[in-house]
N, CA, C and O atoms as a GROMACS GRO file, in nm:
protein
  300
    1MET      N    1   5.843   7.864  19.938
    1MET     CA    2   5.710   7.820  19.899
    1MET      C    3   5.715   7.784  19.750
    1MET      O    4   5.759   7.864  19.667
    2ASN      N    5   5.668   7.663  19.716
    2ASN     CA    6   5.667   7.624  19.574
    2ASN      C    7   5.543   7.681  19.504
    2ASN      O    8   5.456   7.740  19.568
    3MET      N    9   5.536   7.663  19.373
    3MET     CA   10   5.427   7.722  19.294
    3MET      C   11   5.290   7.667  19.336
    3MET      O   12   5.192   7.740  19.339
    4TYR      N   13   5.284   7.537  19.369
    4TYR     CA   14   5.158   7.476  19.412
    4TYR      C   15   5.108   7.543  19.541
    4TYR      O   16   4.992   7.582  19.550
    5GLU      N   17   5.194   7.555  19.638
    5GLU     CA   18   5.157   7.618  19.766
    5GLU      C   19   5.118   7.764  19.746
    5GLU      O   20   5.025   7.814  19.809
    6GLU      N   21   5.191   7.832  19.658
    6GLU     CA   22   5.160   7.971  19.628
    6GLU      C   23   5.022   7.983  19.564
    6GLU      O   24   4.946   8.074  19.595
    7GLY      N   25   4.991   7.889  19.474
    7GLY     CA   26   4.859   7.888  19.410
    7GLY      C   27   4.747   7.865  19.511
    7GLY      O   28   4.644   7.932  19.505
    8LEU      N   29   4.768   7.771  19.603
    8LEU     CA   30   4.667   7.746  19.707
    8LEU      C   31   4.647   7.869  19.795
    8LEU      O   32   4.535   7.900  19.836
    9LYS      N   33   4.755   7.939  19.824
    9LYS     CA   34   4.746   8.061  19.905
    9LYS      C   35   4.663   8.168  19.834
    9LYS      O   36   4.581   8.235  19.897
   10ILE      N   37   4.685   8.183  19.705
   10ILE     CA   38   4.610   8.281  19.626
   10ILE      C   39   4.461   8.244  19.623
   10ILE      O   40   4.375   8.331  19.641
   11ILE      N   41   4.431   8.116  19.602
   11ILE     CA   42   4.291   8.072  19.600
   11ILE      C   43   4.226   8.099  19.735
   11ILE      O   44   4.113   8.148  19.741
   12GLU      N   45   4.297   8.067  19.844
   12GLU     CA   46   4.242   8.091  19.978
   12GLU      C   47   4.214   8.239  20.001
   12GLU      O   48   4.111   8.274  20.058
   13GLU      N   49   4.305   8.326  19.957
   13GLU     CA   50   4.287   8.470  19.974
   13GLU      C   51   4.167   8.520  19.893
   13GLU      O   52   4.090   8.603  19.942
   14LYS      N   53   4.152   8.472  19.770
   14LYS     CA   54   4.045   8.520  19.682
   14LYS      C   55   3.909   8.462  19.716
   14LYS      O   56   3.809   8.534  19.711
   15PHE      N   57   3.904   8.333  19.752
   15PHE     CA   58   3.776   8.265  19.766
   15PHE      C   59   3.743   8.219  19.907
   15PHE      O   60   3.626   8.191  19.937
   16GLY      N   61   3.841   8.210  19.995
   16GLY     CA   62   3.820   8.155  20.129
   16GLY      C   63   3.769   8.256  20.229
   16GLY      O   64   3.715   8.361  20.193
   17ASN      N   65   3.786   8.222  20.356
   17ASN     CA   66   3.747   8.310  20.467
   17ASN      C   67   3.598   8.341  20.469
   17ASN      O   68   3.558   8.453  20.500
   18GLY      N   69   3.516   8.242  20.435
   18GLY     CA   70   3.370   8.258  20.443
   18GLY      C   71   3.308   8.343  20.334
   18GLY      O   72   3.192   8.382  20.346
   19LYS      N   73   3.383   8.373  20.228
   19LYS     CA   74   3.329   8.455  20.119
   19LYS      C   75   3.227   8.375  20.038
   19LYS      O   76   3.241   8.255  20.019
   20ASP      N   77   3.125   8.445  19.990
   20ASP     CA   78   3.027   8.389  19.899
   20ASP      C   79   3.082   8.407  19.758
   20ASP      O   80   3.116   8.519  19.719
   21ASN      N   81   3.093   8.298  19.681
   21ASN     CA   82   3.156   8.302  19.550
   21ASN      C   83   3.062   8.254  19.440
   21ASN      O   84   2.978   8.168  19.462
   22VAL      N   85   3.078   8.310  19.323
   22VAL     CA   86   3.010   8.260  19.204
   22VAL      C   87   3.119   8.204  19.113
   22VAL      O   88   3.214   8.274  19.076
   23ILE      N   89   3.105   8.074  19.078
   23ILE     CA   90   3.201   8.010  18.988
   23ILE      C   91   3.125   7.945  18.873
   23ILE      O   92   3.003   7.925  18.883
   24SER      N   93   3.193   7.913  18.766
   24SER     CA   94   3.131   7.844  18.653
   24SER      C   95   3.151   7.694  18.666
   24SER      O   96   3.260   7.648  18.700
   25MET      N   97   3.046   7.620  18.637
   25MET     CA   98   3.053   7.474  18.638
   25MET      C   99   3.017   7.426  18.498
   25MET      O  100   2.912   7.464  18.444
   26ALA      N  101   3.102   7.344  18.439
   26ALA     CA  102   3.079   7.294  18.304
   26ALA      C  103   3.034   7.149  18.309
   26ALA      O  104   3.087   7.068  18.385
   27THR      N  105   2.934   7.117  18.227
   27THR     CA  106   2.883   6.981  18.213
   27THR      C  107   2.861   6.955  18.065
   27THR      O  108   2.894   7.039  17.980
   28ILE      N  109   2.806   6.840  18.034
   28ILE     CA  110   2.766   6.808  17.896
   28ILE      C  111   2.614   6.809  17.892
   28ILE      O  112   2.549   6.747  17.977
   29ALA      N  113   2.556   6.878  17.794
   29ALA     CA  114   2.411   6.889  17.782
   29ALA      C  115   2.349   6.750  17.767
   29ALA      O  116   2.410   6.659  17.712
   30ARG      N  117   2.228   6.736  17.817
   30ARG     CA  118   2.160   6.607  17.814
   30ARG      C  119   2.123   6.565  17.672
   30ARG      O  120   2.119   6.446  17.642
   31GLU      N  121   2.096   6.661  17.586
   31GLU     CA  122   2.059   6.631  17.447
   31GLU      C  123   2.176   6.667  17.355
   31GLU      O  124   2.236   6.773  17.371
   32PRO      N  125   2.209   6.580  17.259
   32PRO     CA  126   2.319   6.611  17.166
   32PRO      C  127   2.280   6.723  17.069
   32PRO      O  128   2.163   6.760  17.059
   33ASN      N  129   2.380   6.776  16.999
   33ASN     CA  130   2.351   6.879  16.900
   33ASN      C  131   2.292   6.815  16.774
   33ASN      O  132   2.267   6.694  16.771
   34ALA      N  133   2.271   6.895  16.669
   34ALA     CA  134   2.208   6.847  16.546
   34ALA      C  135   2.287   6.734  16.480
   34ALA      O  136   2.228   6.650  16.412
   35GLU      N  137   2.420   6.732  16.498
   35GLU     CA  138   2.504   6.627  16.439
   35GLU      C  139   2.514   6.505  16.530
   35GLU      O  140   2.586   6.410  16.498
   36GLY      N  141   2.444   6.506  16.644
   36GLY     CA  142   2.449   6.394  16.737
   36GLY      C  143   2.569   6.396  16.831
   36GLY      O  144   2.594   6.298  16.902
   37LYS      N  145   2.642   6.506  16.832
   37LYS     CA  146   2.760   6.517  16.919
   37LYS      C  147   2.723   6.581  17.053
   37LYS      O  148   2.627   6.657  17.061
   38PRO      N  149   2.799   6.551  17.157
   38PRO     CA  150   2.772   6.613  17.287
   38PRO      C  151   2.792   6.764  17.283
   38PRO      O  152   2.878   6.814  17.212
   39ARG      N  153   2.710   6.835  17.359
   39ARG     CA  154   2.719   6.980  17.366
   39ARG      C  155   2.768   7.022  17.503
   39ARG      O  156   2.709   6.981  17.603
   40PRO      N  157   2.874   7.102  17.512
   40PRO     CA  158   2.916   7.153  17.642
   40PRO      C  159   2.812   7.251  17.693
   40PRO      O  160   2.746   7.320  17.615
   41CYS      N  161   2.800   7.258  17.822
   41CYS     CA  162   2.704   7.347  17.887
   41CYS      C  163   2.772   7.406  18.010
   41CYS      O  164   2.833   7.332  18.089
   42SER      N  165   2.764   7.537  18.028
   42SER     CA  166   2.827   7.602  18.142
   42SER      C  167   2.725   7.690  18.212
   42SER      O  168   2.644   7.757  18.148
   43CYS      N  169   2.729   7.688  18.345
   43CYS     CA  170   2.640   7.776  18.421
   43CYS      C  171   2.713   7.826  18.546
   43CYS      O  172   2.805   7.761  18.595
   44ASP      N  173   2.670   7.940  18.593
   44ASP     CA  174   2.727   7.995  18.715
   44ASP      C  175   2.656   7.934  18.835
   44ASP      O  176   2.534   7.917  18.834
   45VAL      N  177   2.733   7.900  18.938
   45VAL     CA  178   2.678   7.843  19.060
   45VAL      C  179   2.737   7.916  19.181
   45VAL      O  180   2.847   7.971  19.175
   46ASP      N  181   2.661   7.916  19.290
   46ASP     CA  182   2.708   7.974  19.415
   46ASP      C  183   2.796   7.871  19.484
   46ASP      O  184   2.757   7.755  19.496
   47ALA      N  185   2.913   7.910  19.530
   47ALA     CA  186   3.008   7.815  19.588
   47ALA      C  187   3.071   7.870  19.715
   47ALA      O  188   3.086   7.991  19.732
   48PHE      N  189   3.108   7.778  19.802
   48PHE     CA  190   3.178   7.808  19.926
   48PHE      C  191   3.310   7.733  19.922
   48PHE      O  192   3.312   7.613  19.893
   49TYR      N  193   3.422   7.800  19.951
   49TYR     CA  194   3.555   7.738  19.945
   49TYR      C  195   3.606   7.715  20.087
   49TYR      O  196   3.606   7.805  20.170
   50GLU      N  197   3.649   7.590  20.114
   50GLU     CA  198   3.704   7.557  20.245
   50GLU      C  199   3.798   7.438  20.233
   50GLU      O  200   3.763   7.338  20.170
   51ASP      N  201   3.915   7.447  20.293
   51ASP     CA  202   4.013   7.339  20.298
   51ASP      C  203   4.042   7.276  20.160
   51ASP      O  204   4.047   7.154  20.146
   52GLY      N  205   4.060   7.362  20.060
   52GLY     CA  206   4.100   7.314  19.928
   52GLY      C  207   3.987   7.264  19.840
   52GLY      O  208   4.014   7.209  19.733
   53CYS      N  209   3.861   7.281  19.880
   53CYS     CA  210   3.747   7.233  19.802
   53CYS      C  211   3.643   7.343  19.784
   53CYS      O  212   3.622   7.425  19.873
   54PHE      N  213   3.578   7.343  19.668
   54PHE     CA  214   3.462   7.428  19.645
   54PHE      C  215   3.338   7.343  19.670
   54PHE      O  216   3.326   7.233  19.615
   55TYR      N  217   3.246   7.392  19.750
   55TYR     CA  218   3.121   7.324  19.778
   55TYR      C  219   3.008   7.402  19.712
   55TYR      O  220   3.000   7.524  19.724
   56VAL      N  221   2.920   7.329  19.643
   56VAL     CA  222   2.810   7.390  19.569
   56VAL      C  223   2.680   7.327  19.618
   56VAL      O  224   2.671   7.205  19.632
   57THR      N  225   2.581   7.409  19.642
   57THR     CA  226   2.448   7.360  19.678
   57THR      C  227   2.352   7.393  19.566
   57THR      O  228   2.351   7.506  19.516
   58THR      N  229   2.272   7.294  19.525
   58THR     CA  230   2.176   7.317  19.420
   58THR      C  231   2.062   7.217  19.433
   58THR      O  232   2.071   7.124  19.513
   59TRP      N  233   1.959   7.234  19.357
   59TRP     CA  234   1.845   7.144  19.356
   59TRP      C  235   1.883   7.016  19.283
   59TRP      O  236   1.945   7.023  19.177
   60ALA      N  237   1.850   6.902  19.336
   60ALA     CA  238   1.890   6.772  19.281
   60ALA      C  239   1.837   6.747  19.141
   60ALA      O  240   1.898   6.672  19.065
   61LYS      N  241   1.727   6.808  19.103
   61LYS     CA  242   1.668   6.786  18.971
   61LYS      C  243   1.698   6.898  18.872
   61LYS      O  244   1.635   6.906  18.766
   62SER      N  245   1.794   6.984  18.906
   62SER     CA  246   1.834   7.090  18.811
   62SER      C  247   1.906   7.025  18.693
   62SER      O  248   1.960   6.915  18.706
   63ASN      N  249   1.907   7.093  18.579
   63ASN     CA  250   1.975   7.039  18.460
   63ASN      C  251   2.121   7.005  18.488
   63ASN      O  252   2.170   6.902  18.444
   64LYS      N  253   2.191   7.093  18.563
   64LYS     CA  254   2.333   7.069  18.587
   64LYS      C  255   2.354   6.940  18.666
   64LYS      O  256   2.451   6.868  18.642
   65MET      N  257   2.264   6.910  18.761
   65MET     CA  258   2.279   6.787  18.839
   65MET      C  259   2.240   6.664  18.757
   65MET      O  260   2.305   6.560  18.767
   66LEU      N  261   2.136   6.675  18.676
   66LEU     CA  262   2.097   6.564  18.590
   66LEU      C  263   2.207   6.533  18.488
   66LEU      O  264   2.233   6.417  18.457
   67GLN      N  265   2.273   6.638  18.436
   67GLN     CA  266   2.384   6.618  18.344
   67GLN      C  267   2.499   6.547  18.413
   67GLN      O  268   2.560   6.457  18.354
   68ARG      N  269   2.531   6.585  18.534
   68ARG     CA  270   2.640   6.520  18.609
   68ARG      C  271   2.606   6.374  18.637
   68ARG      O  272   2.690   6.286  18.625
   69GLU      N  273   2.480   6.349  18.675
   69GLU     CA  274   2.438   6.212  18.703
   69GLU      C  275   2.453   6.124  18.580
   69GLU      O  276   2.502   6.012  18.589
   70GLU      N  277   2.411   6.176  18.464
   70GLU     CA  278   2.423   6.099  18.340
   70GLU      C  279   2.568   6.074  18.304
   70GLU      O  280   2.601   5.967  18.252
   71SER      N  281   2.656   6.169  18.330
   71SER     CA  282   2.798   6.150  18.295
   71SER      C  283   2.860   6.038  18.379
   71SER      O  284   2.953   5.972  18.333
   72TYR      N  285   2.811   6.016  18.501
   72TYR     CA  286   2.862   5.908  18.584
   72TYR      C  287   2.806   5.772  18.542
   72TYR      O  288   2.864   5.669  18.575
   73ASN      N  289   2.694   5.772  18.472
   73ASN     CA  290   2.630   5.646  18.433
   73ASN      C  291   2.673   5.596  18.295
   73ASN      O  292   2.622   5.494  18.249
   74LEU      N  293   2.764   5.666  18.230
   74LEU     CA  294   2.810   5.623  18.098
   74LEU      C  295   2.900   5.500  18.110
   74LEU      O  296   2.980   5.490  18.204
   75ASP      N  297   2.887   5.408  18.018
   75ASP     CA  298   2.972   5.288  18.018
   75ASP      C  299   3.106   5.313  17.954
   75ASP      O  300   3.189   5.222  17.946
   0.00000   0.00000   0.00000
């Protein structure tokens, strides 16, 4: 087993098998700081792990979702 496969096995053991997980999700704050620079923002979210992916459910108008939406709309 290579290191990648070993890592996936560890993740599956820790987070898989229908376990309810809390993970941190990082975004960029919607408003810049006092110097006009982007501000990192981190929050804990409830997540479900299955087949190599973390799935998160949240309200579409939450700050974390609005921040993600804005990051996709940057030119």
